[in-house]
C-alpha positions, 0 to 999 in steps of 0.5 A: 488495542493495537496502534494501526496506521494505513497509508493509501498510495495513490499517487505515480510520482515517483520522488513523491513514492521514494521519499514519503510513501515508501520511506514512512510506511517502512519506518513506520513498521521497523522503527515501531510508531506503529504496531500495525501498518498497512499500504494501500495501493489504489488507482496509478500507483498500481500500474507504476509498481508494475512497471518499476521492479525497483518498487517491486523490490522495496515492496517485499521489503515493507511486505518481509517487514510486517507491512500489510499490502494490499490493493484495490482489486477493481482498479487492477480489473480496470487496468488489466493488472490483477495478476501481475499485482499478486505476482508482487505479493500484494493481496488484491481484493475489493477494498471499499468496504475495508477503506469505509470502515477504516475512515469510520473507526477514526483510526489514523490514515495518510492518503499520498 
């Protein structure tokens, strides 16, 4: 059975993004703490990502390392940034079922 983690990133606080969300998510994958790591970008974090090229480079680094990077399509549509998120290599789709199923499964999840 796979050892999986989901990190739900909602904050637009850059210190928290750099020193918790990105740091832990990337290392959880690189260090093998979890077999599969998913970063779900939801809410205010989406706008923060598209406005900051440094964050975009870190997202690419995470994706290249094997982190599954996904974003809520409803949020991106409301913010008018779906295409921009996709151009950053983020998989954009309606994520309510994904998140609900994850929670029901009892797999670990971190929300920030």
